[in-house]
C-alpha angles and dihedrals in degrees: 000000000000126000130206138161094236132018120198121190109205136034102218126110094290097046094045094047090050091049093051091050092048100045094090091056099055147301115333125200116195115195122192130186095225132001115327093257099048098094132086099276094072090051096052109118111171105062144236122308108222135151099243102112121104108270093018126109138176091257091061091046088051092051092054092046093051093047093051091047092066097226099311103091118114102236095208091052091049091050090053089049098051097038101042090037091073094060092040091057092044088051090051090053090050087056090058107272109156113212122183116271140194118207091347095308132098114278116227130200133188130242137182118306094007113121093208141023105276105137116113117200141184131223088356099282105007102085096134091053091055093045093049093045091051094049092045091050090051094045094045088057093060113084095204092065118086123186123212109191126193090024119142124213109225101174143330119255109235137171109200101292105007142057123229102179141296146284110236142175110225129214090271092056095254120142113223144153124247110197118202142176089230133006126206120200109209098148100138132227145322109241091135089075086079131067093235119038142151090216127104122254092262093064098097101133096258093146098055092042093051092045090049092053089048090056100255121156113248128192142192095010091156092069107090113159121220116205107229100220126049124146111266115200127132091234098042132081120242095280121182118240102203122243085231087076089068089040088060093048107283113153129212118226131180125232088275090059093249126134112236115169095091087069092058106042141007091239091057114195089005095058119129115289096252091054094048093046093052091045091054090046089052093049092049090051093046095049097035090236129141092225148001123233137250113216119206097149093111091061122087114267093225092053092050093050092050098040098042107024096152094048091044094052095042093052089046089057088061096047099264126125106199090203093061108014131070110241116228108227139171136172124276135183107276120156142012113226092187129054139116109007111239140174123239087270092056093252116150126206088270119075117244090017118105132174138197141165126034095335089060130071112209093155104256096120103041112184095336129025118233111237116271095009093111100077089044091052090052092053096045101041095033087060091046091050089054092050091050095046091050090071087072091061109133092015111147109261112224134157110243126238089246093061113141115246125222106256131210109272111258128213116287117276124239120285102318096191092053093047092051091049091049092049092052092050092046093052092044093052102036107024102029135102093321120032139167137193092260096051093045092049091051091048093049092049091052093046091052089052091051091046090062089054100042101029127094126041115006131207101201145021088256090058093047089050094050090049089053092048092052091048093049092046090052091051091052096047095043092051092045090050090051096050102078098191140059119256132156112319092356109085123172117187090205092052102032098161130081110245109200093171094065107015110035087113142081123267105227119191138175134179094249089063099051137015114280 
């Protein structure tokens, strides 16, 4: 058994910012499922939304965030995000982060649902890479922070109402307990539950599944955001084409070459992500095409190469010149708005357990996240999680009575690869961009059947991961089935209208209320 003052699960922007904040209060262990850079932070292209531009202010940023959130944002949480976000970004710059500039001043771009240009970016379209590199450099320079790569979280150790650490499988395949005065879950999202996703392979919903089994309250699990534009080629991976491309003038066209977004929203190509994703879905269905197209051919080639170097080179690898060719794009699973319910101080419903980043739901995103608010959320609430966890400094570290025990290894489960593939297809088809009560009910029935096969004791990390994926998928479908309306990223064809009278509220669930 290992002991530490603070245990952080996840090495993205939220986990790293929490670790940096905590290091002065005691020893910090950061565990990460893969290598430290394998999560979503490193992949983020667009930038960070922050009220630093001339003429901008936090109140305007707040207004855009609330509007995108479709009535379900927590206003106090959003105010914290937009106000504290300014100092958090300035702090990041003081630590050496290099954001793009024009004439010696920060360069700002525009993205969907923002009224003004307030998105800062780095290396054109590699903002997440710069943010992660800066935080890692800062964290590596602090002796109290220890990184444990290729370490898998099996379960949290809880004793009725508090958490005292976690059960993990280390890089050598050994199962062990890490006891801690406070534990912070910052494990990221669950895009890998879907056939097409912008997320890395490690994003399998482990955090929400583990928190669910521990008895945490979760909320808004039905709100899964699909990014409207990912590269769609048979030979290419699901590669994100940043929303900044449309912010700089990119135009969506259907397979007939016609523009279409003006018919769906007053902001046209810069409408909120949920609107654009459904519009593309509708156009694909209407024309029988596997994609729509993003047109940048009217923009100057030199500008495109400089502004979007990563996108330019990646498309070039697959025979596309974004300066002269239309880019085939379609939506893909991108971000979970819901997750572990937390307070403004990152506290979960279990004492000594905190959560921040995508796995958490503090209320800043509501039913639909505003573009480029995710990195900002990680900075602001990662810092807040660190401040909150520090109060447990010096707390006696003890393993709770409810600690999970290592079980005898059972026989191998059925074909894991096949089950994962089937789960992804099921979620894509029946709990994706457009859902209905019938499709969700069918999905939930199938997931419950699979849970009986894959649940229980597991013999390998792959089996633990599949169990988590099934659990997370069940949480999404059950919540989506319960919400009998359409709002933000949750669209039901059998309940197409928004119903504020009955559903302008969060759906909060925990394992003690329903079967897990």
